[in-house]
ChimeraX commands (.cxc) that place a marker at each C-alpha (Angstrom):
marker #1 position -206.94,-35.28,56.49 radius 0.5
marker #1 position -204.51,-34.20,59.18 radius 0.5
marker #1 position -201.56,-35.36,57.10 radius 0.5
marker #1 position -202.78,-33.28,54.16 radius 0.5
marker #1 position -203.13,-30.21,56.36 radius 0.5
marker #1 position -199.70,-30.81,57.90 radius 0.5
marker #1 position -198.17,-30.97,54.42 radius 0.5
marker #1 position -199.72,-27.65,53.39 radius 0.5
marker #1 position -202.47,-29.22,51.27 radius 0.5
marker #1 position -205.60,-28.97,53.44 radius 0.5
marker #1 position -208.92,-30.15,52.11 radius 0.5
marker #1 position -211.44,-27.44,51.27 radius 0.5
marker #1 position -214.09,-26.66,53.88 radius 0.5
marker #1 position -216.68,-28.47,51.75 radius 0.5
marker #1 position -214.85,-31.72,52.39 radius 0.5
marker #1 position -214.54,-31.30,56.16 radius 0.5
marker #1 position -217.08,-34.09,56.74 radius 0.5
marker #1 position -215.22,-36.55,54.55 radius 0.5
marker #1 position -214.40,-38.79,57.50 radius 0.5
marker #1 position -218.07,-39.86,57.68 radius 0.5
marker #1 position -217.26,-42.12,54.73 radius 0.5
marker #1 position -214.67,-44.15,56.67 radius 0.5
marker #1 position -217.09,-46.84,57.89 radius 0.5
marker #1 position -218.27,-47.38,54.32 radius 0.5
marker #1 position -214.73,-48.08,53.18 radius 0.5
marker #1 position -213.82,-50.34,56.07 radius 0.5
marker #1 position -216.38,-51.97,58.33 radius 0.5
marker #1 position -219.35,-51.90,55.96 radius 0.5
marker #1 position -217.20,-53.13,53.11 radius 0.5
marker #1 position -217.03,-56.55,54.71 radius 0.5
marker #1 position -220.25,-56.60,56.69 radius 0.5
marker #1 position -223.85,-55.69,56.01 radius 0.5
marker #1 position -225.06,-52.25,57.01 radius 0.5
marker #1 position -226.89,-52.30,60.33 radius 0.5
marker #1 position -230.65,-51.94,59.87 radius 0.5
marker #1 position -230.67,-48.65,61.80 radius 0.5
marker #1 position -228.24,-46.97,59.39 radius 0.5
marker #1 position -230.05,-44.61,57.09 radius 0.5
marker #1 position -228.14,-43.46,54.05 radius 0.5
marker #1 position -228.53,-40.09,52.43 radius 0.5
marker #1 position -227.19,-41.45,49.17 radius 0.5
marker #1 position -227.52,-38.15,47.34 radius 0.5
marker #1 position -225.50,-36.27,49.97 radius 0.5
marker #1 position -222.84,-38.99,50.13 radius 0.5
marker #1 position -222.59,-39.09,46.34 radius 0.5
marker #1 position -222.19,-35.30,46.25 radius 0.5
marker #1 position -219.40,-35.53,48.82 radius 0.5
marker #1 position -217.60,-38.22,46.82 radius 0.5
marker #1 position -217.99,-36.20,43.61 radius 0.5
marker #1 position -216.50,-33.16,45.34 radius 0.5
marker #1 position -213.56,-35.22,46.57 radius 0.5
marker #1 position -213.02,-36.64,43.09 radius 0.5
marker #1 position -213.06,-33.16,41.58 radius 0.5
marker #1 position -210.60,-31.91,44.22 radius 0.5
marker #1 position -208.22,-34.81,43.58 radius 0.5
marker #1 position -208.42,-34.52,39.81 radius 0.5
marker #1 position -208.12,-30.75,39.54 radius 0.5
marker #1 position -206.85,-29.54,42.90 radius 0.5
marker #1 position -209.98,-27.40,43.26 radius 0.5
marker #1 position -213.25,-27.96,45.08 radius 0.5
marker link #1:1,2 radius 0.2
marker link #1:2,3 radius 0.2
marker link #1:3,4 radius 0.2
marker link #1:4,5 radius 0.2
marker link #1:5,6 radius 0.2
marker link #1:6,7 radius 0.2
marker link #1:7,8 radius 0.2
marker link #1:8,9 radius 0.2
marker link #1:9,10 radius 0.2
marker link #1:10,11 radius 0.2
marker link #1:11,12 radius 0.2
marker link #1:12,13 radius 0.2
marker link #1:13,14 radius 0.2
marker link #1:14,15 radius 0.2
marker link #1:15,16 radius 0.2
marker link #1:16,17 radius 0.2
marker link #1:17,18 radius 0.2
marker link #1:18,19 radius 0.2
marker link #1:19,20 radius 0.2
marker link #1:20,21 radius 0.2
marker link #1:21,22 radius 0.2
marker link #1:22,23 radius 0.2
marker link #1:23,24 radius 0.2
marker link #1:24,25 radius 0.2
marker link #1:25,26 radius 0.2
marker link #1:26,27 radius 0.2
marker link #1:27,28 radius 0.2
marker link #1:28,29 radius 0.2
marker link #1:29,30 radius 0.2
marker link #1:30,31 radius 0.2
marker link #1:31,32 radius 0.2
marker link #1:32,33 radius 0.2
marker link #1:33,34 radius 0.2
marker link #1:34,35 radius 0.2
marker link #1:35,36 radius 0.2
marker link #1:36,37 radius 0.2
marker link #1:37,38 radius 0.2
marker link #1:38,39 radius 0.2
marker link #1:39,40 radius 0.2
marker link #1:40,41 radius 0.2
marker link #1:41,42 radius 0.2
marker link #1:42,43 radius 0.2
marker link #1:43,44 radius 0.2
marker link #1:44,45 radius 0.2
marker link #1:45,46 radius 0.2
marker link #1:46,47 radius 0.2
marker link #1:47,48 radius 0.2
marker link #1:48,49 radius 0.2
marker link #1:49,50 radius 0.2
marker link #1:50,51 radius 0.2
marker link #1:51,52 radius 0.2
marker link #1:52,53 radius 0.2
marker link #1:53,54 radius 0.2
marker link #1:54,55 radius 0.2
marker link #1:55,56 radius 0.2
marker link #1:56,57 radius 0.2
marker link #1:57,58 radius 0.2
marker link #1:58,59 radius 0.2
marker link #1:59,60 radius 0.2
view
């Protein structure tokens, strides 16, 4: 996200929390989710959809 901002292509404000997905793409990819992790699947899906739209169209 910092590299995008440094290159003049910052993410829209609606994607500011995108880094919350990092554990899902790394640690949890290879290990089971800890029992205490509660997922708001609808919110996470909305965030991923917004990112996809931004990448595909350049707009949020």
